[in-house]
Every structure is written in structure tokens, then in C-alpha cells.
N, C-alpha and C positions, 0 to 999 in steps of 0.2 A: 422463693417464689419459682418456681417451675419455668424455665426459659427454655427448651423443646421438650413436646413431650409425642411420642410414639408410639402406633398400637397394630402390631399387627400385620408393617407392612411388607409389603409384597408386590415384586418386580417381575412382571412375564412379556418373554417377547415372543412374536410369530415366526415363525419357520416355516414357510410355505415349501413341498415334497416338490412343487415342479413350477417354473417359472410364470406360466398362466395361472399359476394355482389363489392368486388376490381376485384375478377380475372375474374367474369361474365366480369366486365366493361371492362378491360383489353384486355377479348376475342370477343369485342364487342357485347354485349348482351344490349346495352345502359346505359342510366345514372342507377348507383345506389346508389347514395349517395346524402345526404342533405346537404348544405352548415350552417356551424356554425359561425356564426359571434361574433370576442370578437372585431373587432374594428373599427369604423367604418369614414373615413371623417375625418380624424386628421389633422388640417394644422395648424400651427406655429413659428413661426420664432423666434431663441436664439441668441442675437448677441453675440462678440466673447468677453469673461470676463464674459458674464451674469451669476447669477446661478439663475436656475429654479428649483424648484422642484413641482413633481406630488404628486399626492393624488388621494383616492378613496378608497371605500371598494377593498374587497377580489372578482373579478372578475371583475373589471372593466375595465381591459385590461391595467396596469401599464405596468410589466414586459412584454408581450407583443411588446407595444410601445419601453420599453426599447430594448428589442432583435432584432428589425426589426435597428433600428440605429444601435446598435454596430456590426450591420450587418452578424447576427446569425444565424436570421431570414428573409425570404425573404415574402415579402409583395404582398398582393394578389392583390391590387389595389393601385396608386396612385404611389406616388415618391419622394425620399428625397436626399439632397444636405448634406456634413458634409466640411466641411474647419478646417484639421491641423492632427494628430495625435492622435489618438482614444483609449485611456486605458475606457475596460470595467469589472466593479467589480459584475457581478451578482452574478455567483454560485462560491463563491471560493475554489479551489479546487476538482473542476469536475474533471478537466483534470488532474490531480496528478496519477501516476501511483502505483498500492501501493506495488508493489514490489523493484522499486526505492528507493534509498537513499531521504533525502529532496535535498541535493547540485544538484543531477542527476536531480532533478523536475525543481530543479528551473532554469537550464539551458535550459528543455525543453519549461517552458509555457513560459521562457522568447524569445523564439526563437519564439516563435507564437504569442506574441508579438509584433515581428518585432525588439525586441534587439537583437545586434550581439553579439553572444559569446566571444567576446576579451572586450566587454562592458560590459557585466554580469559579468565576472571574475572580472574586475577591480572594479563592483558594491558589488563584492561577502560578502567582508567584512560588509558594510553597510547594505546591506539587513537581514542578519545573528542578526544584532547587532538591528535591529528595530524589530524583528520575536520574539527573545527573548526566543528563543525554546533550549538552550545550545546547548550540547550535540547529541541530537535528529539529528541537521541537516546531522548528517553520517548514521543515522538509516533509515528503510524502510518506507515509510511512513503509512504500515500498522498498523502498531506501535502508533501513533498518537491519539491523541483525536482530537474534533471534532471540538475545540477549535486551539487547533495549529494549523490545516490545513488552517484555516481559517488565521492565524497572519501570515504564512508563503506566503501563496497566494495572501493575499495584501501588503505584502513586497513585492511582485516580481513584483506585477500590478503598485505599486508606486516608481518602484524602480528611473524612469525616470517622467519626470513632463510632464504630454501629455497636446496638448493643448486642447482635450475634455474627459473630464472623467465622465464616466457615474457610478452611484452605486444606486445600488436596495438596497433590505433590506437584503444583504449580511452581515452585520455586526451584526445582531442581536443575532446571536447563541453566540459571542464571550464573555469573561469576560468587567464587569465594567472598569476594568484599561485601557484592550486594545483596547475600543469603545473610550472613552477620546482619547489615545492616537491616533488613527484612524482619531479623527475625528478633530484632531490640523490639522494633513498632512493635511484633507481635506482643511481646512480652509487656511493654505499657499496656497496649488497650487490657490485654488480660490484669495488670495491680490495678488498671480503673473501674474495674468491673464488666469489659463487656465475655459475655458467655463466649469460648471456643472449642470449635467442633472442627478438630485437625487429622487428618489425614497422612502420616509419613512413615517408611521405610528405616529411614533412621532411630533407633532408639534411644538413641543419645536424644533427639526434640524431644519425644515424646516424653520419656522421664524429667525431661529438664520444663519443660512445657504443662504438662498434665496433669490434674490431681487424678486421675484415674483412666485407665483401657480398658476397651471393650477389641474382643478378638472374631471377627468372621473369617467361618469357612464354610465355604458352598452357600455362599449367601442368609447361612444363620449364626446367630449370638452364639462362642461356643462359651466364653468368657467375659464375665465383666466383673472388673477388680481392681486395684492400685494395679498402677504400669510395670511395678518390678514380679510380682505375683504374676499379669497376663504376661508380660513380655519372656518369663522363663518358661511356661507354659508354650507359648509359641515354638520359642526355643529349641523344646522337646519335641512337640511336634514334626518342627522342617528336621532334626535330628534321625525321628522315629522315619519319615520317607524317605530320607535318603537313604539309612540303613533299609529298609523294604525294597524300593528299588533295585537297589546293588545286589540283593542278596535274590531276586526275584529274575535280573538280570544274568548273572551266575548260575539261575536253573535253565535258564531257557539258553546258554552258552553251552552247558554240559549234557544239558536232557534229562540232570538231577537223575545220572546214573545210580545207582547204591546197589548194595548186598542185598538180595533175596534169593531165600531161602525156603524149604519146605515139601512135603508131599503134595502141596495144591488139592487135595478133599475142601480146601475153605481157602479162600483169596482174599486179599484186601483188594478193593478198588480204588479207595481214594485217602486220602491220612491228609485233612485240616485243624489248622490253629486259628479259633475266633476268637477275637474280641468284638462284642454289641453285634454278635450276628454277621462278621465280615472278614474275608478271610484275608489273611496279613501276617507279616513273615517280619517284622519290628513291635515289640512289646516296652511299656514301663516298668520298672519294677515295681510289685504290687497292681499291677492293673488286676481286673476280675479277665479270667479267659478261660477256654473251653476247646480240647481237644476234639472231635468230631473225625470217627472212625466208620468208614462203610466195608462193608466185605458180603459174600456170597458164598454159599453152601454147594460144593460139586458131588460132596458126598453125604448120604446121611451120616450123624454123631454121635453119639452116645452123648457125650459134651462138649463144650465149646465156651474155653476161656481168653479172653481180648486182653493182653498188657501192652502196656507203653512204659518209654525207659529215655528221662533226660540226661544224655551226657554234654559235658563242659568242650571247648574245644581240642583239648587233649583225649579226650573219647574216656575224661574218667566218668563213672558211674555218679551219678547226681541225685535222682530220685526214679523209683522205680515202683510198678503196682499192678495189680489185675484184679478182674473180677471174680478172680476164685477168691481170693483176699477179703476180697470187698462183698463176697457174699452173694455176689448178680451172676452168676454161671449159669448157664444157659446148658440141658441137659435134654436129651430128643430130636435133636436136632435134625429135620429132613433135607433132602437135597433140592436145590435149589431155590432154596433161601433167599432172599435178600433181605440183609440187617445193617443198622446203625447203632454204633451207641457214644457217650458223650460223657467223656470227662470231667467236670467243672471244676477248677481251677479257681476260689474266690477272691485269693490276694494272692499273685507267684511274687511270690519273696524272691525271687532269683538275683546276683548280683550281675553289674553289668558287664555285659560283651556277649562272647557266641556260644548258640547252643543245637543240639541236633535231638530233634526225637525220634523214636525207634517204637513201631508199632511191632506185634507179634499176635497170632493165630495159633492155640493150641487147646494141647486138653490138662485137664486135671492142674496141678499146680503149678509145674514149672515146666518150659518148653522142651526138656531132654528127651522122652518117653515118646511125646508124638506133638511134632512139630510142624503142621499145617502151612505157614506163613508167615516170613518171621521178615522184615523189612529196617533196614537200616539206615538211619540217616533218612525218614521217608521225607520231613521238614524240617532243615533251617533257620533258625531266627536268631534275632538280635534281640537282645535286652536295654535297655536304656536308662542310665539315672535319672530319677524322680531330681527338682529343686532343692530336694532334704540335705542334709551334710553327706558327704563324698566317702563311701565304702567303700573295701577293696574284700574281693574271696567269692565265690559261686554262691553264697544265699547273701540276701541282704534279710539283719534278724532286726526287730522295733527296739530300740536302746535308749535311755534317757542318762543322763547322766548331772550331779549335779556337786555342788563346795560343799566342805561340812567339814565341821569341826577336828582337831585328830584328838584320839580317846586319851583323854588326861592317864598319867603314869599311875598307879597306887601310893600314897604315903608312904605305907612298909616296903616299899618295890627296894630291894637291893643296889646301892648306885652300881652303874654299869662301868666296868673297867678296864679301858686298849690296854691289849703286853706288848709290849715290842720283843720278846724274848722268845 
């Protein structure tokens, strides 16, 4: 049976261009805002008793998704269905009144969670024992530390086992002892059949508590798989983003100076490494990528060849080709033309490491006779190993291995004699 079902969930917040925009819009002066989408087209099902982790970078939309499912935020688009009583541990202690005692806040918070006062009074002893805040239970909450508020809020929220438990990074502020204690209770609920929806930046917690993990990026579901597979993919994305940021930062600092030569009868204006249409500086081994070269001609040319060359970090040639060898040369090119060409790599099977991309414009087969523009290291990029077995070298070949029985020695084969003389 499905406990949680979401269909095309989306959430957008209004951003007004000026302070008076909200008022102007209210009096009918037309639309004054833009929509900022933090969640888009999120669709998944969670079976009853299943534990699902939500992972992703800050700003990916994880907390917004949980708030929608916990019904504290309304979605802009889409719909969701819940089956059973829900307890949400989002921002623990937020609803506590600072001037009321812990005991009074337990009654108020419990009522908001749908627990009857009589039931709360019966559970009060267990709530106090789990929170372990001693005499502070009868003191105003304003005298509590943040950790004490977390302890009491968690104790109230989990006093009765829910059908669906939603947990954000609410326990990260607690001390190590209480974190262990809280996770033990969550684990017990899970073992008793509670459906768990869990957000955490801790890979260990996700692997331990969850049956599967959903990766969010820019508000969209990027992967929904077993925890190990999703977390490996997430780590690869983080590594790619770090590598790309470092390379772009270096380009900014150095101005991306590189050796250029040629007659300038034709010149390269831009070289881009594209993945899914987006300019990148880091890719995974085996990704589908495109090299796009934009150029213009300053003179009439009998023919025009565009070439590319990939080199490793030591400057060794790894791969190169051009439009002449691919049968795509341009002839009778007129002056003033603006052209672009794309070289598609369905699978860039390079080994992990740093590479550079050189682009060239020339005539005929090679650039030696008529070199129009040669741009060394036009793009520097990083190739990152995927989750498949580690390999070394500048190429990542598809390979499989298997154990097999040794070939039998022929019956009439002479014995092997080892001589020491």
C-alpha cells in the first residue's frame, strides 16, 4: 500500500522587484513579481513501512519538499496524498512559547500534533524521562539551551508512534548522546512499520536508516535509487562541481592566456565543452559531451578545416581529428561569414585526470601549409571517475573479467622437467 504519493509537486515563491510591488499588485496595478521556483515536477511513491532518504546540496529543495508533505507549506503546482497519521520533525522547538514551562509546552505542542490532553498527561512521565532535562520541565522555556529545546520537542513529537515520520536535519544541533538516542527511537519506529521520510547530510545515517534515497538538485529529482547508488552519484556530482569551480577560478585569475598563432584569415571566437547543452569544465568518464567551436572569416578562403586536439596534463596528444578527415570540409568560404561547428562525443572514455582542448583553423589536411588560427589550451577540463571500478591511465576502456578453469594438459604431453644444472 502507498503511504506517500506525490505527483508533479512544485513550489515557487514570489519575488517583488520593488518594496511597493505587493501593494501595487493588490490594488490592481498589474503583476509586480517574478516567480522563483525551488521545487519542480517532483513525483514519487513511498510504500507503507518504507524508509526513504532525501539528499542534495543546500538549496536543492529538500526542506521545502518535507514542509509540503508535512502540510505546513502549500504547493504551487501538483498534488500529494498521505495515508495515516503524520509526525514531522522539521524545526524542533519553533512552536514553543518562551514564557510557558516545558510541561505547558508539551500539552500545547501535543495538541497541535493531534494528541488528546488526557493521552498527553498519561504519557508525560515517558516524555520527561526521554528528554532528560530534569527540573527544567517546570521552568520557562526561555531558560532552556537550544539542545534542551530539541530534546523536549523530539520527545513530544515521538511520544506516540506515527504512521508516517518526517525528519529534517532537526537533530543536528543536539549533543552526540541524544542524537544516538533519537536515532534509536527512529529505528524502532521504522522496524515497527512506520514510513520514514528522512533528510540528512550524513551518508552513514541515510545508508543505515533508509531503503532507498532520492537526490534533489535545483528542485528536481535527479536520481531515485538504492542509498549506495544515489550517494555515489551525489558524491560524483560534488566532485565535478568542485573541479569545475577550481578550473573556472583559475581561468579567471590567469585570464586563460594560451598560445595562439596564425594568419587570422579566419579566427576562433569561442570554444566550449558542453554537457546537456550547458558549458562545463568537469565531466564524468563516459559522459556524452560536445565540443562547440564558433568562428568567423576575415578573408575569402578556398577551403576551411576545423580541428580539435585533446592533450593530457603533460601535454601528450590523446586524441585529435578535423573536418577534413571526417569528410566535412567547407569550400569556397567567403569573407565575413560567422560559422559554428560541433564535435559530438557519445561517450568520452577518458581516464580520470586533467585535460586540455586545442582548436585550430587551417586549410586542407594539416595546419602546416595554411594556418589561420591555432588556439592552444582553449579549454582545460577535468574528467572524474564514475562509480565503476577504479582504473588508471588516460583512457577508460570497457572491460569485464571472469574466473575460468585452467586449460587441461594434454594426456600425451611430456612431463615438465626442471633442471638445476
